N, C-alpha and C positions, 0 to 999 in steps of 0.2 A: 498528687494523684497520677496514676500511670496512664500512658497513652492509650492502653487497652480499654480504659473507661470511656473513651471518646469514639464517636462514629463519624466517619468521613462521608460527605454527601457531594456528589459531582453531577452537574448537568452540563450538556454540551450543545452548542449551537454551531452546526457545521454549515459552511458556505461552500458550495460546489459550483464551479463555472460550467455551464452547459456547452456541449460540443456543437452548437449551431454555427453555421457559416457566417451569419450576420448578427448584429446586435439586437437587443430586445425591442427597441422602439424605432430603429432606423436600419438602413441597408449597408452600413459600414461593416468592414471585415472584422472578425474577431481573432484573426491570426496573431499568434504570440511572437514577440521579438522584432517587430517592425521599428523603423526609425521613429523617434518621438513625434507625436502629433501628425502622423500621416494617415491614420485610420479614423478620421473625424469628419463631422459635417455640422450644419447649423442645429440639428436636433440634439446630438450628443454633447455639443458644446453650449447648449442653452441660449442660442441666439433668439432675440425677441421675435415672436410670431411663428416660430418653428413648432410644429405639433407632432406628438408621438403617434405611431401606429404599432399596435402590438403584434409581435412576431408569433404566428400560430404554432410554429415548431416548439417554441418555449413552453407553451401550454401542454403540448403533447408529451414533451420530455418530463415535465413536472408530474403529470398524471402517471406516466410510466414509473417514475420513482416512487410515487405514492402507492401504486398497486404492488410494486415489488417489496415494499416495506409494510404491507398489510394495513394500509390506511383506508379510511372512507374518503371517497372523492366527492367534493361538493359540486352539485349541479348548478349552483348559483353563487358566483364569486365576483370579486371586484378588485380594482387597484386603489391604493391610497397614497397620499403624500406624507412622507416622514420628514419633518422639518428640522434641519440642523445646519449649522454653518461650518464648513471646513474648506480649505483652499482648493482641494482636488474635487470638490462637488460643485460644478459650475452653476447649477440651478438653485443652490442653497436648500434643496430638498431632494430626497430620494424617492423614486416611485417604487413602492413596495406593496405589501398587503398587510392589513391589520386585523379586523374582526371577521373577515370572511376569506380565509386562506383556501387554496385549492384542495389541500389534503389534510386530514385530521385523524387523530386517535389510531395510530398504527403501532407497530412494535418490531423489534429485531431480537432474535434469540441468540444468546451467547452462553458460554460456560462461565459460571461464577468461580470464585477462588477455591471452591471445594469440589469442582468437577461436575456440578449439577447444572442442568439447563435453566437459564434465567431469561425472562423477557424484560428487555429494556423498552419502556413505552416511548412512543414518539408523539409529542403533543400536536405538532403541525409541520407541514411542508408548504412553504409559500414561495412565489417568484418575486424577484426584485432585480434592479439594475445595480451593477458594480460602480464604484466611484473611480476616479482617475488615480494617478500615482504621483507622489512627490519624490523627486530625485534630489537628494541632499548633497551639496558640494562641501566636502570636509576641508578643502584647501582655501577656497575663496569665501566660504560662508554663503548662507542663503540657500534657497531651494527653487527648483524649476518644476513646473507642473506638466506632466505628460497625460493627455486625455485619451490616449488610444484605448485604455481599459474602461473608460467611462461609457456606460451603457451596455457593457458585456453582460449577458444574462446569467443570473444566479438562481439557484434554489437554496433556501435556508431550511435546514432540517433541525428542528428543536426537540431535544429529548426531555422527558420528565426527569426529575432528580432521583433516578433509580440506581445509579452507579455508586458502588461503595468502596472502590479501591482504584489505584492507578492502573493496575493490571486489567481490571474490568473495563476501564476507559479505553485502554489500548486495544482490547479484543473487540469492543463495540466499534471503534473507529475503523479498524482493519476490516471488519465484517461489512460495515456500511460502504467503505471504499470499494470493496470487491463487488458488492451488489450494483453500485452505480457503473462500474466498469463492465460487468456482465450484460447489463441492459443497454450499454453504449450511449448513455446520456451525458457522460463526462469522462475526460481522460484522466482526471484525478492526479495530475502531475503536481505533486506537492512542492517540488522545487520551482515551479512556475506560478505557484499560488492558486492553482485551480481546485485545490482541496485544502481548506484551512478551517480551524475551529476556534471559537470563543469558549473558554473553559471557565465554568462557574464552580467555585469551591467553597464549602462551609464545613464546620465541625460542630458537634454538639454532644453533650453527655447523653449516654444511651437512654436515660430515663427522662430526658428533657426534650422540648420541641426543637425543630431545626434551628441552627444558628444563622447569622447574617452572612450572606454570600459575597465573595469578591470575584471579579471577573478578569481573566487574562485574555487579551484580544489577539486575534489573527495569528494563531500558532500553526505552523505547517511542518512539524516534525513529530513523529510518534514518540521518539526517544525524549525530545524536549518536553512534550506534554506530560509524560510520566514523571520526569524529574521535577517539573513545575508543580504538579499536584502534590508530590511527596514533600517538597519544600513548603508549599503553602499550608499543607496540613500541619506540619510541625510548627510553623510560624504562628498559626492561629491558636493552636493548643497552648503554646507558650504564653501568648497574650492573655488568653482566658485564665490560665493558671496564675498569672500575675495580677489578676483582677481587672484587667483592661477590657474595654468594650470594642468588639470588632465593628468597624463601620463599613457600610456598603460603598465600594470604590472600584474603579477600573485600574488594573495593574499592568505593568510591562514586565515580561520575563526576560532577564539577561542570561543567555545561555553560557556566556563566558564566565561570568561571576557566579552563576548558579543560584540566583536569588531574584525576587520580584521588587519592583519599584512602583510607587504610586504615580499614576498619570493624572487622574481627576476623580471627582466624586462620580459614582455610577448614576446614569440617568434612568428614570422610570418612563413608562409609556406616555404619561401625561406631559413629560418634558418635550416630547417630539411633536405635540399638537397635531396628531393624525387627523386627516379629513379625506373624504373620497376624492380621487383624482378626477377633476372635471373634464379633462381632455380625452378620456378613454371611456368607452362604453363598458357595461357589465359583461362578465364572462358567463355564458350559459352553455352547459354541456348536456348533450342527450345521452340516454342510456346506451344507444347504439354506438355512439362515439367512444364511450368508455369501454364497452365490450370489445370493440375492434382493437383497441390498444391492448387490452388484456390478452387477447388471442395472439398478439404479435410478440409477447414477452418470450425471451429465450429460456432455456433451462437455467434454473437458479443454482447458486453454489451448494446449497444443502442437498438438492437433488443429485447434482454431480457427485458430491461426497458419498452419498449412499450407493450410487451406481459403481463407484470405484471400489468400495468395500465389497459389495455383493458380487459384481460381475468380474472384476479384475483382481480380486484377492488382496487388495492393499490393506494395510493396517489403518485404524482410525487416525493415528498420528500422521501417517503419510498422506492420507486423503485430506485431512485438515490443512496440512501444509500446502498441498497443491491447489485446493479450491479457494484458499484465502487470497490467491492472486489469479486473476483471469489470464495474465500472460503466462504464468507457470502452467495453469490448467490447459490452455490452448496448445502450448508447445508439447506438453505431455501427451495429449490425445493424438496430435498429428504425428509426432515421432513414434509413439507406440504403435499406431496403426501401420506405419511403414515397416518398422523392424520387427514387429510382433513380440517384443520383449519389454512389456510395460514396466516390470519391476526394475530392470536395469536403467531405463529412462528416468524413473522416479528417483533412483539412487543417485544418478548423476546430478539431477536438479537439486536434490535435498542436501547433497554434500558439497562436491567441488564447485558446482556452478553458483550455489548460494554463497559459498565462502568467497569466491572471487568477486562476486557482486558486492559483498559486504566490504571487502578490502578496497575496492575501487569506488565505493560509495555510490553505487548505481542501483536503480530500481529494476525489477524483473522485466519491465517494459523496454528496458535499454539493452537487453541481451543482443549482441551485435550479429549473431549468426542465426540461421534458420532451423526450423524443426527438422528439415531434410538433412542438414549437416549433422545434427545430434543423432538422428536415426542411423546415418552412415557410420558414425563413430562407434555406436553400439554394435552394429553388424560386423565391422572390422574386428572388434574384440571377440564377438561370439564365434566367428568363423576361423579364428586363430591367426589372422593376418598380422595383428599387433597384440601386445600384452596390455594389461590394465595400466601398468606403470607408464608405458608409452602413450596410452590413451590420455593420461593426465597431461603429458607434454603437448599432444595434439590439441587438447582443450585450451591450453594456454595460448597456442597459436591462433585458435579460432577467435579468442578474445582480442588478440593484437591485430591480426590480419585475416578476417574471415574468408575462407575458400573451401573447396571440397577437401575433406579429410584424406582422401586417396592421394590428392596432389601434394598435400603436406608431407605424408610419409614417404612419398617418392622423392620429393625435394630433399628431405632430411636423411634419407636412407634408414628409415625406422622400421622396415618390414621385419616381422618376427622370424627368428631362426627356428625352423621346424625340421631341418634336415637331421636324420637320426645319427649319421656319422659325425656331423659337426657338434651335435649335442653331447655325444659320447666323449669326444675329444675334450670338450670343456669340463665335463664331469670328472674325467680322469685327472685332468690338470688340477682341479680344485681339491680333489681327494689327496693328491700327492703333496699339495702345499699346506694341508690342514690335517696332519696325522693325529693330532690331539683330539680334534672333533670326531674323527673316525673312531678312536678309542672310547670317547665319551658316549657315542651312539651305541656302540657294542656293549657298553656298561649299563645301558638302560636309560640314558639321558636322551629322550626323544627330541628335545629342543635343539639338539646338535644338528638334526636334519634340516631344520629351518635355517640355521646359520649357514650351512653348506649351500643350500639353495640360494640364500641371499648373496653369498659370495659369487656364485655363478651368475646371478642377475647383474651384480655389480661389474663383473668381468665383461659381460656382453652389453653393458649400458642399457639393461632392461629389455633387450631384444630377444632373449631366449624364451622358448615356449615353456612356461612354468610347469604345466602338467607333465610334459615330456621330461623336464628336469627332475621332478619328483620321482617319476617312475624309474628313470635311469639311475638316480642315486640309490634308491632302494634296491635295485637289481645288483648294483656293484657292491653295496654294503653287505649284502647277504653272502657274497662269495668268500 
């Protein structure tokens, strides 16, 4: 039976670390990268008698995320204990939420694989504490526990099984990430683990009920998630075709080998023995509290996208690219406002800047120069001070050693040649050295002009004014 006879079903459980200054139940810092076990106290290390106190900012941020994803906000919520043993969980239970989450029944709109708008439903968003981290020593063996991350506040965003391809999963995750960044509740730095997903995958024949799902835990790379979904889809179809039964299990994705490995049987809710957290009071929210948070929400990605198309004349493709990242969108708006050339700013972000970020394996948030620097670069090209080819060299410098573009071109001697006599001298030299191209142009081969201009740009190391070159070549060729 062909793979086309099967349907893929994907559900995602996204964990996003909240950008609060302190942990969810104590006043320890949430700063990333500190020395091991320096941001801990009796509460987050589960010392006997230490009692948790809920961080109000965590509730506010979770409600913000719920409103931004079209959820209903619960006026009456509570915390629960999720019981399981793991070395980096000092209490042997995690304070989470079970039957009364803060947010329920939302959705995010994405494009499906046919270009149509699709709603991916969100079952729930709840708050919980993060566990610590195990540092494995490959040389001496064994592991050490770092509890700096224990108690860092999380929201878990659980989707319904509405996703039908790895590409849809990718679009959903990127849209969700951008929303959380726009409302500034999480920095979503995937390389630091502050935006990660548990990926549930199943397959079934299109005329049959849903199949048994397998879960891949703690994935923090969009590319890896797509690869893992595609692999798991093929694996499960092959197993079903062989007549084998898919069992519910937790898997580990190995990015190097490009395959999954079994970790353990998948737990169900009853395995965690949930019960209400006795050391914390219930969470009661007023309509006024929720309305005030709703009023504080900034412009959402979809609204910005429509504004870029309507007011700034961008294509839908360009507007999508920019608004999928708050960092791109913010630098675009600021730089465009300064230099008044939004299209040029978009082109730089969409082409050369995106390419360099990809080569350096950096996120848009890690662009090392400012919007003012980009605006100045665009202005220098627009007013003829430098050419576009020199602009690319300036951009490389901005990535390596950020400073004002004017200073870069002064240091490097990259100011564009716009003197008419100097341009004419270059043109005459190139024409003399390329007589065949002159004959080709006069024989009707228009591409010969482009070759001549290219030779002149090469001669001047990209510093000649290309517009003046074109005009001067045409003038001389007509003689």
